[in-house]
PyMOL commands that place a pseudoatom at each C-alpha (Angstrom):
pseudoatom trace, name=CA, resn=UNK, resi=1, chain=A, elem=C, hetatm=0, pos=[0.000, 0.000, 0.000]
pseudoatom trace, name=CA, resn=UNK, resi=2, chain=A, elem=C, hetatm=0, pos=[1.393, 3.373, -0.966]
pseudoatom trace, name=CA, resn=UNK, resi=3, chain=A, elem=C, hetatm=0, pos=[1.897, 6.264, 1.395]
pseudoatom trace, name=CA, resn=UNK, resi=4, chain=A, elem=C, hetatm=0, pos=[2.930, 9.327, -0.552]
pseudoatom trace, name=CA, resn=UNK, resi=5, chain=A, elem=C, hetatm=0, pos=[6.083, 11.167, 0.296]
pseudoatom trace, name=CA, resn=UNK, resi=6, chain=A, elem=C, hetatm=0, pos=[6.012, 14.754, 1.403]
pseudoatom trace, name=CA, resn=UNK, resi=7, chain=A, elem=C, hetatm=0, pos=[2.955, 14.296, 3.627]
pseudoatom trace, name=CA, resn=UNK, resi=8, chain=A, elem=C, hetatm=0, pos=[2.320, 17.277, 5.879]
pseudoatom trace, name=CA, resn=UNK, resi=9, chain=A, elem=C, hetatm=0, pos=[-0.926, 17.446, 7.847]
pseudoatom trace, name=CA, resn=UNK, resi=10, chain=A, elem=C, hetatm=0, pos=[-1.748, 20.857, 9.300]
pseudoatom trace, name=CA, resn=UNK, resi=11, chain=A, elem=C, hetatm=0, pos=[-3.274, 20.285, 12.725]
pseudoatom trace, name=CA, resn=UNK, resi=12, chain=A, elem=C, hetatm=0, pos=[-4.994, 22.968, 14.819]
pseudoatom trace, name=CA, resn=UNK, resi=13, chain=A, elem=C, hetatm=0, pos=[-2.759, 25.289, 16.822]
pseudoatom trace, name=CA, resn=UNK, resi=14, chain=A, elem=C, hetatm=0, pos=[0.652, 23.893, 15.962]
pseudoatom trace, name=CA, resn=UNK, resi=15, chain=A, elem=C, hetatm=0, pos=[2.484, 20.921, 14.535]
pseudoatom trace, name=CA, resn=UNK, resi=16, chain=A, elem=C, hetatm=0, pos=[5.119, 19.792, 17.009]
pseudoatom trace, name=CA, resn=UNK, resi=17, chain=A, elem=C, hetatm=0, pos=[6.755, 16.826, 15.309]
pseudoatom trace, name=CA, resn=UNK, resi=18, chain=A, elem=C, hetatm=0, pos=[6.427, 14.611, 12.271]
pseudoatom trace, name=CA, resn=UNK, resi=19, chain=A, elem=C, hetatm=0, pos=[8.258, 11.333, 11.695]
pseudoatom trace, name=CA, resn=UNK, resi=20, chain=A, elem=C, hetatm=0, pos=[10.725, 11.689, 8.829]
pseudoatom trace, name=CA, resn=UNK, resi=21, chain=A, elem=C, hetatm=0, pos=[9.312, 10.493, 5.505]
pseudoatom trace, name=CA, resn=UNK, resi=22, chain=A, elem=C, hetatm=0, pos=[12.497, 8.438, 5.070]
pseudoatom trace, name=CA, resn=UNK, resi=23, chain=A, elem=C, hetatm=0, pos=[10.927, 5.975, 7.526]
pseudoatom trace, name=CA, resn=UNK, resi=24, chain=A, elem=C, hetatm=0, pos=[8.196, 5.369, 4.981]
pseudoatom trace, name=CA, resn=UNK, resi=25, chain=A, elem=C, hetatm=0, pos=[10.602, 5.079, 2.071]
pseudoatom trace, name=CA, resn=UNK, resi=26, chain=A, elem=C, hetatm=0, pos=[12.581, 2.501, 4.023]
pseudoatom trace, name=CA, resn=UNK, resi=27, chain=A, elem=C, hetatm=0, pos=[9.467, 0.389, 4.499]
pseudoatom trace, name=CA, resn=UNK, resi=28, chain=A, elem=C, hetatm=0, pos=[9.229, 0.890, 8.235]
pseudoatom trace, name=CA, resn=UNK, resi=29, chain=A, elem=C, hetatm=0, pos=[5.936, -0.002, 9.892]
pseudoatom trace, name=CA, resn=UNK, resi=30, chain=A, elem=C, hetatm=0, pos=[5.783, 3.278, 11.801]
pseudoatom trace, name=CA, resn=UNK, resi=31, chain=A, elem=C, hetatm=0, pos=[4.372, 5.570, 9.124]
pseudoatom trace, name=CA, resn=UNK, resi=32, chain=A, elem=C, hetatm=0, pos=[4.165, 8.990, 10.717]
pseudoatom trace, name=CA, resn=UNK, resi=33, chain=A, elem=C, hetatm=0, pos=[3.660, 10.845, 13.937]
pseudoatom trace, name=CA, resn=UNK, resi=34, chain=A, elem=C, hetatm=0, pos=[2.242, 14.266, 14.661]
pseudoatom trace, name=CA, resn=UNK, resi=35, chain=A, elem=C, hetatm=0, pos=[1.458, 16.198, 17.792]
pseudoatom trace, name=CA, resn=UNK, resi=36, chain=A, elem=C, hetatm=0, pos=[-1.124, 18.918, 18.237]
pseudoatom trace, name=CA, resn=UNK, resi=37, chain=A, elem=C, hetatm=0, pos=[-2.129, 21.213, 21.051]
pseudoatom trace, name=CA, resn=UNK, resi=38, chain=A, elem=C, hetatm=0, pos=[-5.801, 20.616, 21.881]
pseudoatom trace, name=CA, resn=UNK, resi=39, chain=A, elem=C, hetatm=0, pos=[-5.872, 23.482, 24.401]
pseudoatom trace, name=CA, resn=UNK, resi=40, chain=A, elem=C, hetatm=0, pos=[-3.418, 25.526, 26.396]
pseudoatom trace, name=CA, resn=UNK, resi=41, chain=A, elem=C, hetatm=0, pos=[-2.509, 22.659, 28.695]
pseudoatom trace, name=CA, resn=UNK, resi=42, chain=A, elem=C, hetatm=0, pos=[-2.422, 19.420, 26.688]
pseudoatom trace, name=CA, resn=UNK, resi=43, chain=A, elem=C, hetatm=0, pos=[-0.529, 18.070, 23.706]
pseudoatom trace, name=CA, resn=UNK, resi=44, chain=A, elem=C, hetatm=0, pos=[-1.942, 14.999, 21.966]
pseudoatom trace, name=CA, resn=UNK, resi=45, chain=A, elem=C, hetatm=0, pos=[0.413, 12.797, 19.954]
pseudoatom trace, name=CA, resn=UNK, resi=46, chain=A, elem=C, hetatm=0, pos=[-1.062, 10.916, 16.992]
pseudoatom trace, name=CA, resn=UNK, resi=47, chain=A, elem=C, hetatm=0, pos=[0.895, 7.977, 15.573]
pseudoatom trace, name=CA, resn=UNK, resi=48, chain=A, elem=C, hetatm=0, pos=[-0.009, 5.614, 12.740]
pseudoatom trace, name=CA, resn=UNK, resi=49, chain=A, elem=C, hetatm=0, pos=[1.575, 2.148, 12.657]
pseudoatom trace, name=CA, resn=UNK, resi=50, chain=A, elem=C, hetatm=0, pos=[1.081, -1.216, 10.997]
pseudoatom trace, name=CA, resn=UNK, resi=51, chain=A, elem=C, hetatm=0, pos=[2.402, -4.761, 11.141]
pseudoatom trace, name=CA, resn=UNK, resi=52, chain=A, elem=C, hetatm=0, pos=[4.534, -5.753, 14.090]
pseudoatom trace, name=CA, resn=UNK, resi=53, chain=A, elem=C, hetatm=0, pos=[4.658, -2.207, 15.451]
pseudoatom trace, name=CA, resn=UNK, resi=54, chain=A, elem=C, hetatm=0, pos=[0.942, -2.407, 16.237]
pseudoatom trace, name=CA, resn=UNK, resi=55, chain=A, elem=C, hetatm=0, pos=[1.353, -5.422, 18.513]
pseudoatom trace, name=CA, resn=UNK, resi=56, chain=A, elem=C, hetatm=0, pos=[2.924, -3.441, 21.355]
pseudoatom trace, name=CA, resn=UNK, resi=57, chain=A, elem=C, hetatm=0, pos=[-0.252, -1.385, 21.692]
pseudoatom trace, name=CA, resn=UNK, resi=58, chain=A, elem=C, hetatm=0, pos=[-2.554, -4.365, 22.316]
pseudoatom trace, name=CA, resn=UNK, resi=59, chain=A, elem=C, hetatm=0, pos=[-3.077, -4.007, 26.062]
pseudoatom trace, name=CA, resn=UNK, resi=60, chain=A, elem=C, hetatm=0, pos=[-3.541, -0.248, 26.078]
pseudoatom trace, name=CA, resn=UNK, resi=61, chain=A, elem=C, hetatm=0, pos=[-5.907, -0.466, 23.101]
pseudoatom trace, name=CA, resn=UNK, resi=62, chain=A, elem=C, hetatm=0, pos=[-7.959, -3.004, 25.060]
pseudoatom trace, name=CA, resn=UNK, resi=63, chain=A, elem=C, hetatm=0, pos=[-8.047, -0.529, 27.942]
pseudoatom trace, name=CA, resn=UNK, resi=64, chain=A, elem=C, hetatm=0, pos=[-9.477, 2.190, 25.695]
pseudoatom trace, name=CA, resn=UNK, resi=65, chain=A, elem=C, hetatm=0, pos=[-11.878, -0.328, 24.135]
pseudoatom trace, name=CA, resn=UNK, resi=66, chain=A, elem=C, hetatm=0, pos=[-13.162, -1.204, 27.621]
pseudoatom trace, name=CA, resn=UNK, resi=67, chain=A, elem=C, hetatm=0, pos=[-13.596, 2.454, 28.590]
pseudoatom trace, name=CA, resn=UNK, resi=68, chain=A, elem=C, hetatm=0, pos=[-15.369, 3.294, 25.352]
pseudoatom trace, name=CA, resn=UNK, resi=69, chain=A, elem=C, hetatm=0, pos=[-17.444, 0.172, 24.636]
pseudoatom trace, name=CA, resn=UNK, resi=70, chain=A, elem=C, hetatm=0, pos=[-17.563, -1.778, 27.911]
pseudoatom trace, name=CA, resn=UNK, resi=71, chain=A, elem=C, hetatm=0, pos=[-15.864, -4.888, 29.265]
pseudoatom trace, name=CA, resn=UNK, resi=72, chain=A, elem=C, hetatm=0, pos=[-15.079, -7.723, 26.871]
pseudoatom trace, name=CA, resn=UNK, resi=73, chain=A, elem=C, hetatm=0, pos=[-16.158, -11.202, 27.932]
pseudoatom trace, name=CA, resn=UNK, resi=74, chain=A, elem=C, hetatm=0, pos=[-12.691, -12.715, 27.632]
pseudoatom trace, name=CA, resn=UNK, resi=75, chain=A, elem=C, hetatm=0, pos=[-9.580, -10.563, 27.034]
pseudoatom trace, name=CA, resn=UNK, resi=76, chain=A, elem=C, hetatm=0, pos=[-7.664, -13.585, 25.717]
pseudoatom trace, name=CA, resn=UNK, resi=77, chain=A, elem=C, hetatm=0, pos=[-10.331, -14.214, 23.088]
pseudoatom trace, name=CA, resn=UNK, resi=78, chain=A, elem=C, hetatm=0, pos=[-10.418, -10.500, 22.196]
pseudoatom trace, name=CA, resn=UNK, resi=79, chain=A, elem=C, hetatm=0, pos=[-6.650, -10.660, 21.627]
pseudoatom trace, name=CA, resn=UNK, resi=80, chain=A, elem=C, hetatm=0, pos=[-7.233, -13.395, 19.054]
pseudoatom trace, name=CA, resn=UNK, resi=81, chain=A, elem=C, hetatm=0, pos=[-10.344, -11.893, 17.474]
pseudoatom trace, name=CA, resn=UNK, resi=82, chain=A, elem=C, hetatm=0, pos=[-10.741, -9.123, 16.616]
pseudoatom trace, name=CA, resn=UNK, resi=83, chain=A, elem=C, hetatm=0, pos=[-7.218, -7.934, 17.502]
pseudoatom trace, name=CA, resn=UNK, resi=84, chain=A, elem=C, hetatm=0, pos=[-4.886, -10.484, 15.867]
pseudoatom trace, name=CA, resn=UNK, resi=85, chain=A, elem=C, hetatm=0, pos=[-7.380, -11.506, 13.185]
pseudoatom trace, name=CA, resn=UNK, resi=86, chain=A, elem=C, hetatm=0, pos=[-7.756, -7.958, 11.937]
pseudoatom trace, name=CA, resn=UNK, resi=87, chain=A, elem=C, hetatm=0, pos=[-4.083, -7.112, 12.429]
pseudoatom trace, name=CA, resn=UNK, resi=88, chain=A, elem=C, hetatm=0, pos=[-3.097, -9.967, 10.121]
pseudoatom trace, name=CA, resn=UNK, resi=89, chain=A, elem=C, hetatm=0, pos=[-5.111, -8.641, 7.192]
pseudoatom trace, name=CA, resn=UNK, resi=90, chain=A, elem=C, hetatm=0, pos=[-3.595, -6.857, 4.216]
pseudoatom trace, name=CA, resn=UNK, resi=91, chain=A, elem=C, hetatm=0, pos=[-3.415, -3.108, 4.519]
pseudoatom trace, name=CA, resn=UNK, resi=92, chain=A, elem=C, hetatm=0, pos=[-3.927, -3.080, 8.281]
pseudoatom trace, name=CA, resn=UNK, resi=93, chain=A, elem=C, hetatm=0, pos=[-3.029, 0.145, 10.057]
pseudoatom trace, name=CA, resn=UNK, resi=94, chain=A, elem=C, hetatm=0, pos=[-3.582, 1.432, 13.573]
pseudoatom trace, name=CA, resn=UNK, resi=95, chain=A, elem=C, hetatm=0, pos=[-3.751, 5.078, 14.605]
pseudoatom trace, name=CA, resn=UNK, resi=96, chain=A, elem=C, hetatm=0, pos=[-3.190, 5.829, 18.296]
pseudoatom trace, name=CA, resn=UNK, resi=97, chain=A, elem=C, hetatm=0, pos=[-3.546, 9.030, 20.308]
pseudoatom trace, name=CA, resn=UNK, resi=98, chain=A, elem=C, hetatm=0, pos=[-1.532, 9.622, 23.471]
pseudoatom trace, name=CA, resn=UNK, resi=99, chain=A, elem=C, hetatm=0, pos=[-1.959, 12.388, 26.016]
pseudoatom trace, name=CA, resn=UNK, resi=100, chain=A, elem=C, hetatm=0, pos=[1.234, 12.711, 28.080]
pseudoatom trace, name=CA, resn=UNK, resi=101, chain=A, elem=C, hetatm=0, pos=[2.055, 9.060, 27.435]
pseudoatom trace, name=CA, resn=UNK, resi=102, chain=A, elem=C, hetatm=0, pos=[-1.431, 7.709, 28.130]
pseudoatom trace, name=CA, resn=UNK, resi=103, chain=A, elem=C, hetatm=0, pos=[-3.428, 6.157, 25.298]
pseudoatom trace, name=CA, resn=UNK, resi=104, chain=A, elem=C, hetatm=0, pos=[-6.712, 8.045, 24.993]
pseudoatom trace, name=CA, resn=UNK, resi=105, chain=A, elem=C, hetatm=0, pos=[-7.976, 6.873, 21.605]
pseudoatom trace, name=CA, resn=UNK, resi=106, chain=A, elem=C, hetatm=0, pos=[-7.373, 4.601, 18.647]
pseudoatom trace, name=CA, resn=UNK, resi=107, chain=A, elem=C, hetatm=0, pos=[-8.670, 3.755, 15.185]
pseudoatom trace, name=CA, resn=UNK, resi=108, chain=A, elem=C, hetatm=0, pos=[-7.912, 0.827, 12.922]
pseudoatom trace, name=CA, resn=UNK, resi=109, chain=A, elem=C, hetatm=0, pos=[-8.796, -0.542, 9.532]
pseudoatom trace, name=CA, resn=UNK, resi=110, chain=A, elem=C, hetatm=0, pos=[-7.550, -2.743, 6.703]
pseudoatom trace, name=CA, resn=UNK, resi=111, chain=A, elem=C, hetatm=0, pos=[-8.213, -3.683, 3.100]
pseudoatom trace, name=CA, resn=UNK, resi=112, chain=A, elem=C, hetatm=0, pos=[-11.667, -5.214, 2.792]
pseudoatom trace, name=CA, resn=UNK, resi=113, chain=A, elem=C, hetatm=0, pos=[-12.222, -8.011, 0.308]
pseudoatom trace, name=CA, resn=UNK, resi=114, chain=A, elem=C, hetatm=0, pos=[-15.002, -10.304, -0.800]
pseudoatom trace, name=CA, resn=UNK, resi=115, chain=A, elem=C, hetatm=0, pos=[-14.790, -13.512, 1.177]
pseudoatom trace, name=CA, resn=UNK, resi=116, chain=A, elem=C, hetatm=0, pos=[-14.460, -11.616, 4.456]
pseudoatom trace, name=CA, resn=UNK, resi=117, chain=A, elem=C, hetatm=0, pos=[-17.448, -11.760, 6.770]
pseudoatom trace, name=CA, resn=UNK, resi=118, chain=A, elem=C, hetatm=0, pos=[-18.561, -8.117, 6.707]
pseudoatom trace, name=CA, resn=UNK, resi=119, chain=A, elem=C, hetatm=0, pos=[-17.984, -7.636, 2.985]
pseudoatom trace, name=CA, resn=UNK, resi=120, chain=A, elem=C, hetatm=0, pos=[-20.070, -10.703, 2.201]
pseudoatom trace, name=CA, resn=UNK, resi=121, chain=A, elem=C, hetatm=0, pos=[-22.735, -9.743, 4.742]
pseudoatom trace, name=CA, resn=UNK, resi=122, chain=A, elem=C, hetatm=0, pos=[-23.416, -6.279, 3.354]
pseudoatom trace, name=CA, resn=UNK, resi=123, chain=A, elem=C, hetatm=0, pos=[-23.273, -7.547, -0.236]
pseudoatom trace, name=CA, resn=UNK, resi=124, chain=A, elem=C, hetatm=0, pos=[-25.830, -10.220, 0.578]
pseudoatom trace, name=CA, resn=UNK, resi=125, chain=A, elem=C, hetatm=0, pos=[-28.084, -7.902, 2.579]
pseudoatom trace, name=CA, resn=UNK, resi=126, chain=A, elem=C, hetatm=0, pos=[-27.824, -4.721, 0.523]
pseudoatom trace, name=CA, resn=UNK, resi=127, chain=A, elem=C, hetatm=0, pos=[-26.987, -5.918, -2.989]
pseudoatom trace, name=CA, resn=UNK, resi=128, chain=A, elem=C, hetatm=0, pos=[-26.655, -3.270, -5.666]
pseudoatom trace, name=CA, resn=UNK, resi=129, chain=A, elem=C, hetatm=0, pos=[-26.672, -0.439, -3.113]
pseudoatom trace, name=CA, resn=UNK, resi=130, chain=A, elem=C, hetatm=0, pos=[-23.145, -1.358, -2.052]
pseudoatom trace, name=CA, resn=UNK, resi=131, chain=A, elem=C, hetatm=0, pos=[-21.950, -3.883, -4.627]
pseudoatom trace, name=CA, resn=UNK, resi=132, chain=A, elem=C, hetatm=0, pos=[-19.665, -1.573, -6.593]
pseudoatom trace, name=CA, resn=UNK, resi=133, chain=A, elem=C, hetatm=0, pos=[-18.044, -0.374, -3.368]
pseudoatom trace, name=CA, resn=UNK, resi=134, chain=A, elem=C, hetatm=0, pos=[-17.081, -3.795, -2.029]
pseudoatom trace, name=CA, resn=UNK, resi=135, chain=A, elem=C, hetatm=0, pos=[-13.717, -5.403, -2.714]
pseudoatom trace, name=CA, resn=UNK, resi=136, chain=A, elem=C, hetatm=0, pos=[-10.351, -3.692, -2.477]
pseudoatom trace, name=CA, resn=UNK, resi=137, chain=A, elem=C, hetatm=0, pos=[-11.864, -0.942, -0.338]
pseudoatom trace, name=CA, resn=UNK, resi=138, chain=A, elem=C, hetatm=0, pos=[-10.393, 0.367, 2.887]
pseudoatom trace, name=CA, resn=UNK, resi=139, chain=A, elem=C, hetatm=0, pos=[-12.519, -0.898, 5.755]
pseudoatom trace, name=CA, resn=UNK, resi=140, chain=A, elem=C, hetatm=0, pos=[-12.679, 1.663, 8.554]
pseudoatom trace, name=CA, resn=UNK, resi=141, chain=A, elem=C, hetatm=0, pos=[-13.322, -0.762, 11.402]
pseudoatom trace, name=CA, resn=UNK, resi=142, chain=A, elem=C, hetatm=0, pos=[-12.912, 0.928, 14.781]
pseudoatom trace, name=CA, resn=UNK, resi=143, chain=A, elem=C, hetatm=0, pos=[-12.698, 4.425, 16.239]
pseudoatom trace, name=CA, resn=UNK, resi=144, chain=A, elem=C, hetatm=0, pos=[-12.743, 4.961, 19.998]
pseudoatom trace, name=CA, resn=UNK, resi=145, chain=A, elem=C, hetatm=0, pos=[-11.847, 7.749, 22.430]
pseudoatom trace, name=CA, resn=UNK, resi=146, chain=A, elem=C, hetatm=0, pos=[-12.115, 7.416, 26.196]
pseudoatom trace, name=CA, resn=UNK, resi=147, chain=A, elem=C, hetatm=0, pos=[-15.074, 9.394, 27.618]
pseudoatom trace, name=CA, resn=UNK, resi=148, chain=A, elem=C, hetatm=0, pos=[-13.003, 11.943, 29.533]
pseudoatom trace, name=CA, resn=UNK, resi=149, chain=A, elem=C, hetatm=0, pos=[-10.988, 12.861, 26.422]
pseudoatom trace, name=CA, resn=UNK, resi=150, chain=A, elem=C, hetatm=0, pos=[-13.937, 13.434, 24.100]
pseudoatom trace, name=CA, resn=UNK, resi=151, chain=A, elem=C, hetatm=0, pos=[-14.815, 16.854, 22.748]
pseudoatom trace, name=CA, resn=UNK, resi=152, chain=A, elem=C, hetatm=0, pos=[-11.182, 17.785, 22.121]
pseudoatom trace, name=CA, resn=UNK, resi=153, chain=A, elem=C, hetatm=0, pos=[-10.941, 16.888, 18.430]
pseudoatom trace, name=CA, resn=UNK, resi=154, chain=A, elem=C, hetatm=0, pos=[-9.090, 13.622, 19.034]
pseudoatom trace, name=CA, resn=UNK, resi=155, chain=A, elem=C, hetatm=0, pos=[-11.590, 11.463, 17.147]
pseudoatom trace, name=CA, resn=UNK, resi=156, chain=A, elem=C, hetatm=0, pos=[-11.303, 13.640, 14.081]
pseudoatom trace, name=CA, resn=UNK, resi=157, chain=A, elem=C, hetatm=0, pos=[-7.516, 13.577, 14.159]
pseudoatom trace, name=CA, resn=UNK, resi=158, chain=A, elem=C, hetatm=0, pos=[-7.492, 9.775, 14.493]
pseudoatom trace, name=CA, resn=UNK, resi=159, chain=A, elem=C, hetatm=0, pos=[-9.909, 9.520, 11.571]
pseudoatom trace, name=CA, resn=UNK, resi=160, chain=A, elem=C, hetatm=0, pos=[-7.738, 11.732, 9.396]
pseudoatom trace, name=CA, resn=UNK, resi=161, chain=A, elem=C, hetatm=0, pos=[-4.524, 9.943, 10.346]
pseudoatom trace, name=CA, resn=UNK, resi=162, chain=A, elem=C, hetatm=0, pos=[-5.997, 6.531, 9.556]
pseudoatom trace, name=CA, resn=UNK, resi=163, chain=A, elem=C, hetatm=0, pos=[-7.075, 7.588, 6.060]
pseudoatom trace, name=CA, resn=UNK, resi=164, chain=A, elem=C, hetatm=0, pos=[-4.061, 9.729, 5.203]
pseudoatom trace, name=CA, resn=UNK, resi=165, chain=A, elem=C, hetatm=0, pos=[-2.426, 8.885, 1.834]
pseudoatom trace, name=CA, resn=UNK, resi=166, chain=A, elem=C, hetatm=0, pos=[-4.211, 5.582, 1.304]
pseudoatom trace, name=CA, resn=UNK, resi=167, chain=A, elem=C, hetatm=0, pos=[-4.026, 4.176, -2.209]
pseudoatom trace, name=CA, resn=UNK, resi=168, chain=A, elem=C, hetatm=0, pos=[-7.533, 2.686, -2.031]
pseudoatom trace, name=CA, resn=UNK, resi=169, chain=A, elem=C, hetatm=0, pos=[-10.193, 4.266, -4.218]
pseudoatom trace, name=CA, resn=UNK, resi=170, chain=A, elem=C, hetatm=0, pos=[-13.023, 3.757, -1.739]
pseudoatom trace, name=CA, resn=UNK, resi=171, chain=A, elem=C, hetatm=0, pos=[-13.605, 3.331, 1.989]
pseudoatom trace, name=CA, resn=UNK, resi=172, chain=A, elem=C, hetatm=0, pos=[-16.515, 1.731, 3.844]
pseudoatom trace, name=CA, resn=UNK, resi=173, chain=A, elem=C, hetatm=0, pos=[-17.692, 1.612, 7.451]
pseudoatom trace, name=CA, resn=UNK, resi=174, chain=A, elem=C, hetatm=0, pos=[-20.690, 0.552, 9.511]
pseudoatom trace, name=CA, resn=UNK, resi=175, chain=A, elem=C, hetatm=0, pos=[-22.328, 2.932, 11.965]
pseudoatom trace, name=CA, resn=UNK, resi=176, chain=A, elem=C, hetatm=0, pos=[-25.558, 3.864, 13.643]
pseudoatom trace, name=CA, resn=UNK, resi=177, chain=A, elem=C, hetatm=0, pos=[-28.141, 5.212, 11.222]
pseudoatom trace, name=CA, resn=UNK, resi=178, chain=A, elem=C, hetatm=0, pos=[-29.053, 8.085, 13.553]
pseudoatom trace, name=CA, resn=UNK, resi=179, chain=A, elem=C, hetatm=0, pos=[-27.901, 11.469, 12.227]
pseudoatom trace, name=CA, resn=UNK, resi=180, chain=A, elem=C, hetatm=0, pos=[-27.634, 12.642, 15.835]
pseudoatom trace, name=CA, resn=UNK, resi=181, chain=A, elem=C, hetatm=0, pos=[-25.028, 10.029, 16.734]
pseudoatom trace, name=CA, resn=UNK, resi=182, chain=A, elem=C, hetatm=0, pos=[-21.720, 11.859, 17.422]
pseudoatom trace, name=CA, resn=UNK, resi=183, chain=A, elem=C, hetatm=0, pos=[-19.779, 9.339, 15.309]
pseudoatom trace, name=CA, resn=UNK, resi=184, chain=A, elem=C, hetatm=0, pos=[-22.157, 9.795, 12.373]
pseudoatom trace, name=CA, resn=UNK, resi=185, chain=A, elem=C, hetatm=0, pos=[-21.814, 13.568, 12.653]
pseudoatom trace, name=CA, resn=UNK, resi=186, chain=A, elem=C, hetatm=0, pos=[-18.029, 13.181, 12.582]
pseudoatom trace, name=CA, resn=UNK, resi=187, chain=A, elem=C, hetatm=0, pos=[-18.078, 10.898, 9.543]
pseudoatom trace, name=CA, resn=UNK, resi=188, chain=A, elem=C, hetatm=0, pos=[-20.538, 13.122, 7.680]
pseudoatom trace, name=CA, resn=UNK, resi=189, chain=A, elem=C, hetatm=0, pos=[-18.337, 16.156, 8.331]
pseudoatom trace, name=CA, resn=UNK, resi=190, chain=A, elem=C, hetatm=0, pos=[-15.410, 14.232, 6.807]
pseudoatom trace, name=CA, resn=UNK, resi=191, chain=A, elem=C, hetatm=0, pos=[-17.206, 13.447, 3.547]
pseudoatom trace, name=CA, resn=UNK, resi=192, chain=A, elem=C, hetatm=0, pos=[-18.792, 10.066, 4.268]
pseudoatom trace, name=CA, resn=UNK, resi=193, chain=A, elem=C, hetatm=0, pos=[-22.242, 9.432, 2.786]
pseudoatom trace, name=CA, resn=UNK, resi=194, chain=A, elem=C, hetatm=0, pos=[-24.918, 6.896, 3.694]
pseudoatom trace, name=CA, resn=UNK, resi=195, chain=A, elem=C, hetatm=0, pos=[-25.152, 4.123, 1.106]
pseudoatom trace, name=CA, resn=UNK, resi=196, chain=A, elem=C, hetatm=0, pos=[-27.852, 1.951, 2.705]
pseudoatom trace, name=CA, resn=UNK, resi=197, chain=A, elem=C, hetatm=0, pos=[-29.448, 1.037, 6.029]
pseudoatom trace, name=CA, resn=UNK, resi=198, chain=A, elem=C, hetatm=0, pos=[-30.004, -2.397, 7.518]
pseudoatom trace, name=CA, resn=UNK, resi=199, chain=A, elem=C, hetatm=0, pos=[-31.351, -3.887, 10.729]
pseudoatom trace, name=CA, resn=UNK, resi=200, chain=A, elem=C, hetatm=0, pos=[-33.063, -1.610, 13.221]
pseudoatom trace, name=CA, resn=UNK, resi=201, chain=A, elem=C, hetatm=0, pos=[-30.547, 1.226, 13.293]
pseudoatom trace, name=CA, resn=UNK, resi=202, chain=A, elem=C, hetatm=0, pos=[-27.449, 0.410, 11.270]
pseudoatom trace, name=CA, resn=UNK, resi=203, chain=A, elem=C, hetatm=0, pos=[-26.068, 1.845, 8.053]
pseudoatom trace, name=CA, resn=UNK, resi=204, chain=A, elem=C, hetatm=0, pos=[-23.181, 1.425, 5.651]
pseudoatom trace, name=CA, resn=UNK, resi=205, chain=A, elem=C, hetatm=0, pos=[-21.338, 4.637, 4.861]
pseudoatom trace, name=CA, resn=UNK, resi=206, chain=A, elem=C, hetatm=0, pos=[-18.909, 5.169, 2.007]
pseudoatom trace, name=CA, resn=UNK, resi=207, chain=A, elem=C, hetatm=0, pos=[-16.299, 7.715, 1.077]
pseudoatom trace, name=CA, resn=UNK, resi=208, chain=A, elem=C, hetatm=0, pos=[-14.390, 8.174, -2.155]
pseudoatom trace, name=CA, resn=UNK, resi=209, chain=A, elem=C, hetatm=0, pos=[-10.671, 8.422, -1.382]
pseudoatom trace, name=CA, resn=UNK, resi=210, chain=A, elem=C, hetatm=0, pos=[-9.121, 8.520, -4.838]
pseudoatom trace, name=CA, resn=UNK, resi=211, chain=A, elem=C, hetatm=0, pos=[-10.816, 8.929, -8.201]
for i in range(1, 211): cmd.bond("trace and resi %d" % i, "trace and resi %d" % (i + 1))
show_as sticks, trace
zoom trace
């Protein structure tokens, strides 16, 4: 997957540090890092990694997952699926946000293909409404920020970091179908559109990344 050289993301207030693009050219799993001031007292560091570099974040990601979504039934099973199962897929990348060394949010995704559960599910359920979007798309799988760190722009920065310089033409995600849901408002503000709804309150959203 290509990550264009010369990437510079302007982040509110001030950019503190960016990982050298030579890391990317050398094929390193740590793609880039940026820091932004979210107010006068805090500096949030956003880092995007893939492959083996993502593995070191497992336990702290689980901690954020628990704070954001609730306790998992079995942490050992969670480490196998979804964590390792998703991390092993082509195009996997993880964006993490730290506040003074503490993980406060994450996002991850990978290349979605036919034959994977979710791709096949939405194709079967929604047919022509999503068919041309499915296969070779970037699947935006998770985005979470701990409750006490919300409202500071961290979710938006994680979203942008995860999608930065992808070579995929299209991206897909599943979300609530409520326009009042904070996540849906975030996605809509970033150019995602609703493709179809399913179930009681779910929808598939899509975004064109490259034409």
